[in-house]
C-alpha positions as a Markdown table, in Angstrom:
| # | Residue | x | y | z |
|---|---|---|---|---|
| 1 | Met | 20.6 | 10.3 | -4.0 |
| 2 | Pro | 22.6 | 7.6 | -2.0 |
| 3 | Pro | 20.4 | 6.9 | 1.0 |
| 4 | Val | 23.1 | 5.5 | 3.3 |
| 5 | Thr | 26.2 | 7.7 | 3.0 |
| 6 | Gly | 26.4 | 11.4 | 3.5 |
| 7 | Thr | 23.5 | 13.6 | 4.7 |
| 8 | Pro | 20.3 | 12.8 | 3.0 |
| 9 | Val | 18.3 | 15.5 | 1.2 |
| 10 | Tyr | 14.8 | 15.0 | 2.4 |
| 11 | Pro | 11.8 | 15.6 | 0.1 |
| 12 | Arg | 9.2 | 18.3 | 1.0 |
| 13 | Ile | 6.4 | 16.3 | -0.6 |
| 14 | Ile | 5.9 | 12.5 | -0.3 |
| 15 | Gln | 3.2 | 11.1 | -2.7 |
| 16 | Gly | 1.4 | 8.5 | -0.6 |
| 17 | Gly | 1.5 | 4.8 | -1.6 |
| 18 | Met | -2.1 | 4.2 | -2.1 |
| 19 | Gly | -4.3 | 1.1 | -2.5 |
| 20 | Ile | -3.6 | -1.6 | -4.9 |
| 21 | Gly | -2.0 | -0.1 | -8.0 |
| 22 | Val | -3.4 | 3.4 | -7.4 |
| 23 | Ser | 0.2 | 4.6 | -6.7 |
| 24 | Gly | 1.6 | 2.8 | -9.7 |
| 25 | Trp | 4.9 | 3.4 | -11.4 |
| 26 | Gln | 3.5 | 6.1 | -13.7 |
| 27 | Leu | 2.5 | 8.3 | -10.8 |
| 28 | Ala | 5.6 | 7.6 | -8.7 |
| 29 | Arg | 7.9 | 8.4 | -11.7 |
| 30 | Ala | 6.0 | 11.7 | -12.4 |
| 31 | Val | 6.4 | 12.9 | -8.8 |
| 32 | Ser | 10.0 | 11.7 | -8.5 |
| 33 | Arg | 11.0 | 13.6 | -11.7 |
| 34 | Leu | 9.6 | 16.7 | -10.2 |
| 35 | Gly | 12.1 | 16.5 | -7.3 |
| 36 | His | 9.9 | 14.9 | -4.6 |
| 37 | Leu | 9.4 | 11.4 | -3.3 |
| 38 | Gly | 7.3 | 9.3 | -5.6 |
| 39 | Val | 6.0 | 6.1 | -4.0 |
| 40 | Val | 4.7 | 2.9 | -5.5 |
| 41 | Ser | 2.3 | 0.7 | -3.7 |
| 42 | Gly | 3.6 | -2.9 | -3.2 |
| 43 | Thr | 0.3 | -4.3 | -2.0 |
| 44 | Ala | -0.9 | -7.2 | -4.2 |
| 45 | Val | 1.4 | -5.9 | -7.0 |
| 46 | Asp | 2.1 | -9.5 | -8.1 |
| 47 | Thr | -1.6 | -9.8 | -9.0 |
| 48 | Val | -1.5 | -6.4 | -10.7 |
| 49 | Leu | 1.5 | -7.5 | -12.8 |
| 50 | Ile | 0.0 | -10.7 | -14.1 |
| 51 | Arg | -3.3 | -8.9 | -14.9 |
| 52 | Arg | -1.4 | -6.3 | -16.9 |
| 53 | Leu | 0.2 | -9.1 | -18.9 |
| 54 | Gln | -3.2 | -10.7 | -19.5 |
| 55 | Asp | -4.5 | -7.3 | -20.6 |
| 56 | Gly | -1.8 | -7.1 | -23.3 |
| 57 | Asp | 0.9 | -5.0 | -21.5 |
| 58 | Glu | 0.1 | -1.7 | -23.4 |
| 59 | Gly | 3.4 | -0.1 | -24.5 |
| 60 | Gly | 5.4 | -3.2 | -23.5 |
| 61 | His | 6.5 | -1.5 | -20.3 |
| 62 | Val | 6.0 | -4.4 | -18.0 |
| 63 | Arg | 7.9 | -6.9 | -20.3 |
| 64 | Arg | 10.8 | -4.4 | -20.7 |
| 65 | Ala | 11.3 | -4.1 | -17.0 |
| 66 | Met | 10.8 | -7.9 | -16.5 |
| 67 | Ala | 13.7 | -8.4 | -18.9 |
| 68 | Ala | 16.0 | -6.6 | -16.5 |
| 69 | Phe | 15.2 | -8.9 | -13.5 |
| 70 | Pro | 18.4 | -10.5 | -12.4 |
| 71 | Val | 17.0 | -14.1 | -12.0 |
| 72 | Ala | 17.2 | -15.9 | -15.3 |
| 73 | Gly | 14.1 | -17.6 | -16.7 |
| 74 | Val | 11.5 | -15.9 | -14.4 |
| 75 | Ser | 10.5 | -13.3 | -17.1 |
| 76 | Asp | 10.1 | -15.9 | -19.9 |
| 77 | Asp | 8.1 | -18.2 | -17.6 |
| 78 | Leu | 5.6 | -15.4 | -16.6 |
| 79 | Val | 5.2 | -14.2 | -20.2 |
| 80 | Arg | 4.5 | -17.8 | -21.2 |
| 81 | Arg | 2.0 | -18.4 | -18.5 |
| 82 | Phe | 0.1 | -15.1 | -18.5 |
| 83 | Tyr | 0.7 | -12.8 | -21.4 |
| 84 | Leu | -2.1 | -12.4 | -23.9 |
| 85 | Pro | -2.2 | -10.0 | -27.0 |
| 86 | Pro | -4.3 | -6.9 | -26.5 |
| 87 | Gly | -8.0 | -7.8 | -26.6 |
| 88 | Ala | -7.4 | -11.5 | -26.6 |
| 89 | Arg | -8.7 | -12.1 | -23.0 |
| 90 | Gly | -12.2 | -10.7 | -23.8 |
| 91 | Asn | -14.5 | -11.3 | -20.8 |
| 92 | Ala | -12.7 | -14.4 | -19.6 |
| 93 | Pro | -11.7 | -14.4 | -15.9 |
| 94 | Tyr | -8.2 | -13.5 | -15.1 |
| 95 | Lys | -5.8 | -16.3 | -14.3 |
| 96 | Leu | -4.8 | -16.3 | -10.7 |
| 97 | Leu | -1.6 | -16.8 | -8.7 |
| 98 | Ser | -1.5 | -19.3 | -5.8 |
| 99 | Met | -2.2 | -17.6 | -2.5 |
| 100 | Phe | 0.8 | -16.9 | -0.2 |
| 101 | Arg | 1.4 | -19.2 | 2.8 |
| 102 | Arg | 3.9 | -19.4 | 5.5 |
| 103 | Val | 6.1 | -21.5 | 3.3 |
| 104 | Ala | 5.9 | -20.4 | -0.3 |
| 105 | Ser | 7.6 | -22.1 | -3.2 |
| 106 | Leu | 10.7 | -20.5 | -4.7 |
| 107 | Gly | 8.7 | -19.8 | -7.9 |
| 108 | Arg | 6.0 | -18.0 | -5.9 |
| 109 | Gln | 8.5 | -15.9 | -4.1 |
| 110 | Glu | 10.1 | -14.9 | -7.4 |
| 111 | Val | 6.8 | -13.7 | -8.8 |
| 112 | Ala | 6.5 | -11.4 | -5.7 |
| 113 | Met | 10.2 | -10.3 | -6.2 |
| 114 | Met | 9.6 | -9.7 | -9.9 |
| 115 | Ala | 6.4 | -7.6 | -9.4 |
| 116 | Asn | 8.0 | -5.3 | -6.9 |
| 117 | Phe | 11.2 | -5.1 | -8.9 |
| 118 | Val | 9.2 | -4.1 | -12.0 |
| 119 | Glu | 7.2 | -1.4 | -10.2 |
| 120 | Val | 10.3 | 0.2 | -8.8 |
| 121 | Trp | 12.4 | -0.2 | -11.9 |
| 122 | Leu | 9.8 | 1.5 | -14.0 |
| 123 | Ala | 9.3 | 4.3 | -11.5 |
| 124 | Lys | 13.1 | 5.0 | -11.5 |
| 125 | Glu | 13.5 | 4.7 | -15.3 |
| 126 | Gly | 14.9 | 7.8 | -17.1 |
| 127 | His | 15.7 | 10.1 | -14.2 |
| 128 | Asp | 17.8 | 10.3 | -11.0 |
| 129 | Gly | 15.1 | 11.1 | -8.5 |
| 130 | Val | 14.2 | 9.1 | -5.5 |
| 131 | Val | 11.5 | 6.4 | -5.3 |
| 132 | Gly | 9.9 | 4.7 | -2.4 |
| 133 | Ile | 7.7 | 1.7 | -1.8 |
| 134 | Asn | 4.8 | 1.4 | 0.5 |
| 135 | Leu | 3.9 | -2.0 | 2.1 |
| 136 | Leu | 1.4 | -3.0 | 4.7 |
| 137 | Thr | 2.8 | -4.5 | 7.9 |
| 138 | Lys | -0.5 | -6.4 | 8.2 |
| 139 | Val | 0.1 | -8.2 | 4.9 |
| 140 | Gln | 2.9 | -10.3 | 6.3 |
| 141 | Met | 3.4 | -13.3 | 4.1 |
| 142 | Pro | 4.6 | -11.6 | 0.8 |
| 143 | Asn | 6.6 | -8.8 | 2.5 |
| 144 | Leu | 10.1 | -10.4 | 2.6 |
| 145 | Pro | 10.4 | -11.3 | -1.1 |
| 146 | Ser | 8.6 | -8.0 | -1.9 |
| 147 | Leu | 11.2 | -6.0 | -0.1 |
| 148 | Tyr | 14.0 | -7.9 | -1.7 |
| 149 | Gly | 12.6 | -7.4 | -5.2 |
| 150 | Ala | 12.2 | -3.7 | -4.6 |
| 151 | Met | 15.8 | -3.5 | -3.3 |
| 152 | Leu | 17.1 | -5.3 | -6.4 |
| 153 | Ala | 15.6 | -2.5 | -8.4 |
| 154 | Gly | 17.4 | 0.2 | -6.2 |
| 155 | Val | 14.4 | 1.5 | -4.1 |
| 156 | Asp | 15.4 | 4.5 | -2.0 |
| 157 | Tyr | 12.7 | 4.5 | 0.7 |
| 158 | Val | 10.6 | 1.9 | 2.4 |
| 159 | Leu | 7.4 | 3.1 | 4.0 |
| 160 | Met | 5.3 | 0.8 | 6.2 |
| 161 | Gly | 2.2 | 1.2 | 8.3 |
| 162 | Ala | -1.0 | -0.8 | 9.3 |
| 163 | Gly | 0.9 | -2.3 | 12.2 |
| 164 | Ile | 4.1 | -2.1 | 14.1 |
| 165 | Pro | 7.0 | -2.8 | 11.7 |
| 166 | Arg | 9.6 | -3.2 | 14.5 |
| 167 | Glu | 11.5 | -6.0 | 12.8 |
| 168 | Ile | 11.8 | -4.5 | 9.3 |
| 169 | Pro | 14.9 | -2.2 | 9.8 |
| 170 | Gly | 17.1 | -5.2 | 10.7 |
| 171 | Leu | 15.6 | -7.2 | 7.8 |
| 172 | Leu | 16.5 | -4.5 | 5.4 |
| 173 | Asp | 20.1 | -4.7 | 6.7 |
| 174 | Ala | 20.1 | -8.5 | 6.2 |
| 175 | Leu | 18.5 | -8.3 | 2.7 |
| 176 | Ser | 21.0 | -5.6 | 1.5 |
| 177 | Glu | 23.7 | -8.2 | 2.2 |
| 178 | His | 21.7 | -11.1 | 0.6 |
| 179 | Arg | 21.5 | -12.7 | 4.0 |
| 180 | Glu | 18.6 | -14.9 | 5.3 |
| 181 | Ala | 15.7 | -12.8 | 6.7 |
| 182 | Arg | 13.2 | -14.1 | 9.4 |
| 183 | Leu | 10.0 | -12.3 | 10.2 |
| 184 | Lys | 7.6 | -13.3 | 13.0 |
| 185 | Leu | 4.3 | -14.4 | 11.6 |
| 186 | Asp | 1.3 | -13.5 | 13.8 |
| 187 | Val | -0.8 | -16.6 | 14.4 |
| 188 | Glu | -4.3 | -16.7 | 15.9 |
| 189 | Gly | -5.6 | -19.7 | 17.7 |
| 190 | Pro | -6.0 | -21.4 | 21.1 |
| 191 | Ala | -4.3 | -19.8 | 24.1 |
| 192 | Gly | -0.6 | -20.4 | 23.9 |
| 193 | Ala | -0.4 | -21.1 | 20.2 |
| 194 | Gly | 2.3 | -18.4 | 19.9 |
| 195 | Pro | 3.8 | -16.9 | 16.7 |
| 196 | Asp | 5.4 | -18.7 | 13.8 |
| 197 | Glu | 8.1 | -17.5 | 11.5 |
| 198 | Leu | 8.5 | -16.5 | 7.8 |
| 199 | Val | 11.9 | -17.3 | 6.3 |
| 200 | Phe | 13.3 | -15.9 | 3.1 |
| 201 | Thr | 16.8 | -16.8 | 1.8 |
| 202 | Pro | 18.1 | -14.7 | -1.0 |
| 203 | Arg | 20.8 | -17.2 | -1.9 |
| 204 | Asp | 18.1 | -19.8 | -2.8 |
| 205 | His | 17.5 | -17.6 | -5.9 |
| 206 | Ala | 19.9 | -17.7 | -8.8 |
| 207 | Ile | 21.2 | -14.2 | -8.7 |
| 208 | Glu | 24.8 | -14.1 | -9.9 |
| 209 | Asp | 25.8 | -10.6 | -8.7 |
| 210 | Arg | 26.0 | -10.6 | -4.9 |
| 211 | Thr | 27.4 | -7.1 | -4.5 |
| 212 | Pro | 25.7 | -5.6 | -1.5 |
| 213 | Leu | 22.6 | -3.6 | -2.3 |
| 214 | Arg | 21.9 | -0.1 | -1.1 |
| 215 | Arg | 19.9 | -0.3 | 2.1 |
| 216 | Pro | 16.9 | 2.0 | 1.7 |
| 217 | Leu | 15.8 | 4.5 | 4.2 |
| 218 | Phe | 13.1 | 3.1 | 6.4 |
| 219 | Val | 10.2 | 5.4 | 7.3 |
| 220 | Pro | 7.3 | 3.8 | 9.3 |
| 221 | Ile | 3.9 | 5.4 | 9.3 |
| 222 | Val | 2.7 | 6.1 | 12.9 |
| 223 | Ser | -0.4 | 7.5 | 14.5 |
| 224 | Ala | 1.1 | 8.1 | 18.0 |
| 225 | Ser | 4.2 | 9.6 | 19.5 |
| 226 | Ser | 4.5 | 6.5 | 21.7 |
| 227 | Leu | 4.8 | 4.2 | 18.7 |
| 228 | Ala | 7.4 | 6.4 | 17.2 |
| 229 | Thr | 9.4 | 6.4 | 20.4 |
| 230 | Thr | 9.2 | 2.5 | 20.6 |
| 231 | Leu | 10.4 | 2.2 | 17.0 |
| 232 | Ala | 13.2 | 4.7 | 17.3 |
| 233 | Arg | 14.5 | 3.0 | 20.4 |
| 234 | Lys | 13.6 | -0.7 | 20.1 |
| 235 | Ala | 13.4 | -1.5 | 16.4 |
| 236 | Ser | 15.7 | -4.1 | 15.1 |
| 237 | Gly | 17.8 | -1.6 | 13.2 |
| 238 | Arg | 18.0 | 2.0 | 12.0 |
| 239 | Val | 14.8 | 3.9 | 11.6 |
| 240 | Asp | 15.3 | 6.9 | 9.4 |
| 241 | Gly | 12.2 | 9.0 | 10.1 |
| 242 | Phe | 8.5 | 8.9 | 10.5 |
| 243 | Ile | 5.3 | 9.7 | 8.6 |
| 244 | Val | 2.8 | 10.9 | 11.2 |
| 245 | Glu | -0.7 | 10.1 | 10.0 |
| 246 | Gly | -3.9 | 11.5 | 11.4 |
| 247 | Pro | -7.3 | 9.8 | 11.3 |
| 248 | Thr | -8.4 | 11.9 | 8.3 |
| 249 | Ala | -6.1 | 10.0 | 6.0 |
| 250 | Gly | -7.5 | 7.7 | 3.3 |
| 251 | Gly | -7.4 | 3.9 | 3.4 |
| 252 | His | -6.9 | 2.2 | 6.7 |
| 253 | Asn | -6.8 | 4.3 | 9.9 |
| 254 | Ala | -5.7 | 3.5 | 13.4 |
| 255 | Pro | -8.7 | 2.9 | 15.7 |
| 256 | Pro | -9.5 | 5.6 | 18.2 |
| 257 | Arg | -7.7 | 5.3 | 21.6 |
| 258 | Gly | -9.7 | 4.6 | 24.7 |
| 259 | Gln | -13.3 | 3.5 | 24.9 |
| 260 | Pro | -14.8 | 3.2 | 21.4 |
| 261 | Leu | -17.3 | 5.8 | 20.7 |
| 262 | Phe | -19.4 | 6.2 | 17.5 |
| 263 | Ser | -21.4 | 8.8 | 15.7 |
| 264 | Ala | -25.1 | 8.5 | 15.0 |
| 265 | Asp | -24.4 | 6.8 | 11.6 |
| 266 | Gly | -21.7 | 4.4 | 13.1 |
| 267 | Glu | -18.4 | 6.2 | 12.4 |
| 268 | Pro | -15.7 | 5.9 | 15.0 |
| 269 | Leu | -15.1 | 9.2 | 16.9 |
| 270 | Tyr | -11.6 | 10.5 | 17.4 |
| 271 | Gly | -10.7 | 12.8 | 20.3 |
| 272 | Glu | -7.9 | 14.5 | 22.2 |
| 273 | Arg | -6.0 | 11.2 | 22.8 |
| 274 | Asp | -5.7 | 10.7 | 19.0 |
| 275 | Ile | -3.8 | 14.0 | 18.5 |
| 276 | Val | -0.1 | 13.3 | 18.0 |
| 277 | Asp | 2.3 | 15.2 | 20.2 |
| 278 | Leu | 4.6 | 16.6 | 17.6 |
| 279 | Gly | 6.9 | 17.9 | 20.3 |
| 280 | Lys | 7.7 | 14.4 | 21.4 |
| 281 | Ile | 8.2 | 13.3 | 17.8 |
| 282 | Ser | 10.6 | 16.2 | 17.3 |
| 283 | Glu | 12.6 | 15.1 | 20.4 |
| 284 | Leu | 13.5 | 11.9 | 18.7 |
| 285 | Gly | 15.8 | 13.8 | 16.4 |
| 286 | Leu | 14.6 | 12.2 | 13.2 |
| 287 | Pro | 12.9 | 13.8 | 10.1 |
| 288 | Phe | 9.1 | 13.4 | 10.0 |
| 289 | Trp | 6.3 | 14.2 | 7.6 |
| 290 | Leu | 2.7 | 15.0 | 8.4 |
| 291 | Ala | -0.1 | 13.1 | 6.6 |
| 292 | Gly | -3.9 | 13.2 | 6.7 |
| 293 | Gly | -5.4 | 16.5 | 5.8 |
| 294 | Ala | -2.0 | 18.1 | 5.1 |
| 295 | Gly | -2.5 | 18.3 | 1.3 |
| 296 | Thr | -2.7 | 22.1 | 0.9 |
| 297 | Pro | -0.2 | 24.9 | 0.7 |
| 298 | Glu | -1.3 | 26.0 | 4.2 |
| 299 | Gly | -0.8 | 22.4 | 5.4 |
| 300 | Leu | 2.7 | 22.2 | 4.0 |
| 301 | Arg | 3.6 | 25.6 | 5.6 |
| 302 | Ala | 2.1 | 24.5 | 8.9 |
| 303 | Ala | 4.1 | 21.2 | 8.8 |
| 304 | Leu | 7.4 | 23.0 | 8.2 |
| 305 | Ala | 6.6 | 25.5 | 11.0 |
| 306 | Ala | 6.0 | 22.5 | 13.3 |
| 307 | Gly | 9.5 | 21.1 | 12.5 |
| 308 | Ala | 8.5 | 18.6 | 9.9 |
| 309 | Ala | 10.5 | 17.9 | 6.8 |
| 310 | Gly | 7.3 | 18.2 | 4.8 |
| 311 | Val | 4.0 | 16.4 | 4.2 |
| 312 | Gln | 2.8 | 13.1 | 2.7 |
| 313 | Val | -0.1 | 13.7 | 0.3 |
| 314 | Gly | -2.5 | 11.0 | -1.1 |
| 315 | Thr | -6.0 | 12.2 | -2.0 |
| 316 | Leu | -4.9 | 15.0 | -4.4 |
| 317 | Phe | -2.6 | 12.6 | -6.3 |
| 318 | Ala | -5.2 | 9.8 | -6.3 |
| 319 | Tyr | -7.4 | 11.6 | -8.9 |
| 320 | Cys | -4.6 | 13.0 | -11.1 |
| 321 | Asp | -4.0 | 11.7 | -14.7 |
| 322 | Glu | -1.1 | 9.5 | -13.7 |
| 323 | Ser | -2.8 | 7.6 | -10.8 |
| 324 | Gly | -4.0 | 4.1 | -11.3 |
| 325 | Phe | -7.7 | 4.6 | -10.5 |
| 326 | Ala | -9.8 | 3.7 | -13.5 |
| 327 | Pro | -10.4 | 6.9 | -15.6 |
| 328 | Glu | -14.1 | 6.6 | -15.4 |
| 329 | Leu | -14.0 | 6.4 | -11.6 |
| 330 | Lys | -11.8 | 9.5 | -11.4 |
| 331 | Ser | -14.2 | 11.4 | -13.7 |
| 332 | Arg | -17.2 | 10.4 | -11.6 |
| 333 | Val | -15.7 | 11.4 | -8.3 |
| 334 | Leu | -14.3 | 14.8 | -9.7 |
| 335 | Ala | -17.8 | 15.6 | -11.0 |
| 336 | Gly | -19.2 | 14.6 | -7.6 |
| 337 | Ile | -16.8 | 17.0 | -5.9 |
| 338 | Ala | -17.8 | 19.8 | -8.2 |
| 339 | Asp | -21.5 | 19.4 | -7.5 |
| 340 | Arg | -20.9 | 18.6 | -3.8 |
| 341 | Ser | -22.6 | 15.1 | -4.0 |
| 342 | Val | -19.6 | 13.2 | -2.6 |
| 343 | Arg | -18.7 | 12.3 | 1.0 |
| 344 | Val | -16.3 | 10.1 | 2.8 |
| 345 | Arg | -17.4 | 7.7 | 5.5 |
| 346 | Thr | -15.1 | 6.1 | 8.0 |
| 347 | Asp | -16.4 | 2.5 | 8.1 |
| 348 | Pro | -15.4 | 0.5 | 11.2 |
| 349 | Arg | -16.5 | -2.8 | 9.6 |
| 350 | Ala | -15.5 | -2.7 | 5.9 |
| 351 | Ser | -11.9 | -4.0 | 6.3 |
| 352 | Pro | -11.3 | -7.6 | 7.3 |
| 353 | Thr | -8.2 | -6.3 | 9.2 |
| 354 | Gly | -10.4 | -4.7 | 11.9 |
| 355 | Tyr | -9.0 | -1.3 | 11.2 |
| 356 | Pro | -11.4 | 1.5 | 10.3 |
| 357 | Phe | -11.5 | 2.1 | 6.6 |
| 358 | Lys | -12.4 | 5.2 | 4.6 |
| 359 | Val | -15.1 | 4.7 | 1.9 |
| 360 | Val | -16.1 | 7.2 | -0.8 |
| 361 | Gln | -19.8 | 7.6 | -1.1 |
| 362 | Met | -21.9 | 9.3 | -3.7 |
| 363 | Gly | -25.2 | 8.8 | -5.5 |
| 364 | Gly | -25.2 | 6.5 | -8.5 |
| 365 | Leu | -21.7 | 5.1 | -7.7 |
| 366 | Glu | -22.2 | 1.4 | -7.7 |
| 367 | Gln | -19.7 | -0.3 | -5.3 |
| 368 | Gln | -19.3 | -3.5 | -3.4 |
| 369 | Asp | -21.8 | -4.2 | -0.6 |
| 370 | Asp | -23.5 | -7.1 | 1.2 |
| 371 | Arg | -25.1 | -8.3 | -1.9 |
| 372 | Arg | -21.8 | -9.6 | -3.2 |
| 373 | Gln | -21.5 | -13.4 | -3.3 |
| 374 | Arg | -18.5 | -13.9 | -1.0 |
| 375 | Asn | -15.4 | -15.4 | -2.7 |
| 376 | Cys | -11.8 | -15.5 | -1.4 |
| 377 | Asp | -9.4 | -16.1 | -4.3 |
| 378 | Leu | -6.6 | -13.5 | -3.8 |
| 379 | Gly | -6.1 | -13.8 | 0.0 |
| 380 | Tyr | -3.7 | -11.0 | 0.8 |
| 381 | Leu | -5.6 | -10.1 | 4.0 |
| 382 | Arg | -5.9 | -13.7 | 5.2 |
| 383 | Thr | -4.5 | -14.2 | 8.7 |
| 384 | Ala | -2.8 | -17.4 | 9.9 |
| 385 | Tyr | -4.5 | -19.4 | 12.7 |
| 386 | Arg | -3.5 | -22.6 | 14.5 |
| 387 | Thr | -6.0 | -25.4 | 15.1 |
| 388 | Glu | -6.3 | -27.3 | 18.3 |
| 389 | Glu | -4.4 | -30.1 | 16.6 |
| 390 | Gly | -1.5 | -27.7 | 16.0 |
| 391 | Arg | -1.9 | -27.3 | 12.2 |
| 392 | Leu | -1.5 | -23.9 | 10.5 |
| 393 | Gly | -4.5 | -22.6 | 8.4 |
| 394 | Tyr | -5.6 | -19.3 | 6.9 |
| 395 | Arg | -8.8 | -17.4 | 7.1 |
| 396 | Cys | -10.3 | -13.9 | 6.3 |
| 397 | Ala | -13.4 | -12.3 | 7.8 |
| 398 | Ala | -14.5 | -11.4 | 4.3 |
| 399 | Glu | -14.5 | -15.0 | 2.9 |
| 400 | Pro | -17.7 | -17.1 | 2.7 |
| 401 | Val | -19.2 | -17.0 | 6.3 |
| 402 | Ala | -19.5 | -20.8 | 6.5 |
| 403 | Asp | -15.9 | -21.2 | 5.6 |
| 404 | Tyr | -14.7 | -18.7 | 8.2 |
| 405 | Val | -16.7 | -20.3 | 11.0 |
| 406 | Ala | -15.6 | -23.8 | 10.0 |
| 407 | Lys | -12.0 | -22.5 | 10.5 |
| 408 | Gly | -12.8 | -21.4 | 14.1 |
| 409 | Gly | -13.6 | -17.8 | 13.3 |
| 410 | Asp | -16.4 | -15.9 | 15.1 |
| 411 | Val | -19.5 | -15.3 | 12.9 |
| 412 | Ala | -19.7 | -11.8 | 14.4 |
| 413 | Asp | -16.4 | -10.9 | 12.8 |
| 414 | Thr | -17.8 | -11.4 | 9.3 |
| 415 | Val | -20.6 | -8.8 | 9.6 |
| 416 | Gly | -20.2 | -5.9 | 7.2 |
| 417 | Arg | -16.8 | -7.0 | 5.9 |
| 418 | Arg | -15.8 | -6.3 | 2.3 |
| 419 | Cys | -13.4 | -8.2 | 0.0 |
| 420 | Leu | -10.8 | -5.4 | -0.3 |
| 421 | Cys | -8.5 | -7.6 | -2.4 |
| 422 | Asn | -11.1 | -7.9 | -5.2 |
| 423 | Ala | -12.6 | -4.4 | -4.7 |
| 424 | Leu | -9.3 | -2.6 | -4.9 |
| 425 | Thr | -8.2 | -4.4 | -8.0 |
| 426 | Ala | -11.5 | -3.4 | -9.5 |
| 427 | Asn | -10.7 | 0.3 | -8.6 |
| 428 | Ile | -7.8 | 0.2 | -11.1 |
| 429 | Gly | -9.7 | -1.3 | -14.0 |
| 430 | Gln | -8.8 | -4.9 | -13.2 |
| 431 | Pro | -12.1 | -6.4 | -12.0 |
| 432 | Gln | -12.4 | -10.2 | -11.9 |
| 433 | His | -15.2 | -11.5 | -14.1 |
| 434 | Arg | -17.6 | -13.8 | -12.4 |
| 435 | Asp | -20.7 | -15.6 | -13.6 |
| 436 | Ala | -22.8 | -13.0 | -11.9 |
| 437 | Gly | -20.8 | -10.1 | -13.5 |
| 438 | Glu | -17.7 | -8.1 | -12.7 |
| 439 | Glu | -16.4 | -7.5 | -9.3 |
| 440 | Leu | -17.4 | -4.0 | -8.1 |
| 441 | Pro | -15.0 | -1.3 | -6.8 |
| 442 | Leu | -14.8 | 0.2 | -3.3 |
| 443 | Leu | -13.2 | 3.7 | -3.5 |
| 444 | Thr | -11.2 | 5.1 | -0.6 |
| 445 | Ser | -9.9 | 8.6 | -0.1 |
| 446 | Gly | -9.0 | 10.9 | 2.8 |
| 447 | Asp | -11.6 | 13.1 | 4.5 |
| 448 | Asp | -10.2 | 16.1 | 2.5 |
| 449 | Leu | -11.6 | 14.7 | -0.7 |
| 450 | Val | -14.8 | 16.8 | -0.2 |
| 451 | Ser | -12.7 | 20.0 | -0.2 |
| 452 | Leu | -10.6 | 19.1 | -3.2 |
| 453 | Asp | -12.6 | 21.4 | -5.4 |
| 454 | Thr | -10.6 | 24.3 | -3.8 |
| 455 | Phe | -7.7 | 22.9 | -5.8 |
| 456 | Ala | -9.5 | 21.3 | -8.8 |
| 457 | Gln | -11.8 | 24.4 | -9.4 |
| 458 | Gly | -14.1 | 22.3 | -11.5 |
| 459 | Arg | -11.5 | 20.8 | -13.7 |
| 460 | Ala | -12.4 | 17.4 | -15.2 |
| 461 | Arg | -8.8 | 16.3 | -15.0 |
| 462 | Tyr | -5.3 | 17.5 | -13.8 |
| 463 | Ser | -1.8 | 16.2 | -13.6 |
| 464 | Ala | 0.7 | 15.2 | -10.9 |
| 465 | Ala | 2.7 | 18.3 | -11.8 |
| 466 | Asp | -0.5 | 20.4 | -11.1 |
| 467 | Val | -0.6 | 19.0 | -7.6 |
| 468 | Val | 3.0 | 19.8 | -7.0 |
| 469 | Asp | 2.7 | 23.3 | -8.3 |
| 470 | Tyr | -0.3 | 23.8 | -6.1 |
| 471 | Leu | 1.5 | 22.6 | -2.9 |
| 472 | Ser | 4.8 | 24.2 | -3.6 |
| 473 | Gly | 5.4 | 27.8 | -2.8 |
| 474 | Val | 8.8 | 26.6 | -1.5 |
| 475 | Pro | 11.8 | 24.7 | -3.1 |
| 476 | Ala | 11.3 | 21.0 | -3.7 |
| 477 | Cys | 14.0 | 19.9 | -1.3 |
| 478 | Ser | 15.7 | 21.3 | 1.7 |
């Protein structure tokens, strides 16, 4: 499907781009081959790539895709630095990449480009379906090389939430023509510090073929009609539709509007102001998909009746065979759903971003908590700050408390924070090994996880095709 020329054929079902590696290429390819939109997660995918190499690259898929990357020498260099034969790593800690900064070396940019290229390339391999990538607006520093790498692999859709991605459409236009791209970097600090800028120049990288790339469709994830209106009218370029996400969706949620209110056990309470006015969304004249609690046949029918092009579904796909969650975690949660011992809590403190974050809870499921010895060695959720002397630094509310405070952070911001970078890589079977043991996972799912048994009906496993069959009493595309 060419996403720029002609009239696009919009998918009825979008498989959500979940977590770090949960929506990997295997899941996206399975959904795409079924005629819907398979989406890979681009979050921290460079770390996922090098850990796959260190775990032996089962099947050789990663190295096969790396060989197709159009910058000479990058694949050979990464294999030399990180590849180990299956089983050779043992319990040794994973080797790490350097953390992103405002100014990243060309080599560090190319690792991000390569990782996103590989994920999209593998998801698109062997079929002519459409594939998207999901990136977090909040994770700013890797996003420009990540987008360019995905575009080099022919990504069809770009989905972005967790912030206001107003600048992204124009940057996609620039990157499609291999032009320099500049993105405002949010910088905390003394009053008047102001923003800085991220700069990415495609022509700095040795790509011989400068034929213009297809510009992917851009579909931001919004939780309010006012945000959709702002993006449709004031974004830097063409916005091609919206995913309208409610507060029951997994992962990060938008905070409630108005005065914060909390339940007896500390969960943020959502109300009338948090209900999206779909009439105003429809008036924008762009396709939209509903997300958050929409993953049922009834939810799909209701979405279509409301004028939506379809639904985005995450939780159902998260526990299917093709998802990246570690198999033992999937089995544990599906068993907990069957015996009704699982629940989902909206934790207002867990994420260093400050956004509410959904956490799966069930008896006997050991997950990251306050007992973890704080360590910040991946750094994707670090924010930039400027010192009184004008220097740029980086900090995260989940890093060691003394470090955060020394960097000018408020100690109150550190309370209850979790290291999502390390926990989410543990979710997919890539836990870092420490002297005190392996990093623990922290599972996230939508509120509708507790009702998944209506679909699963006690099954210990199921496939992405089973999810599509369940959702679809209608043709795959309109």
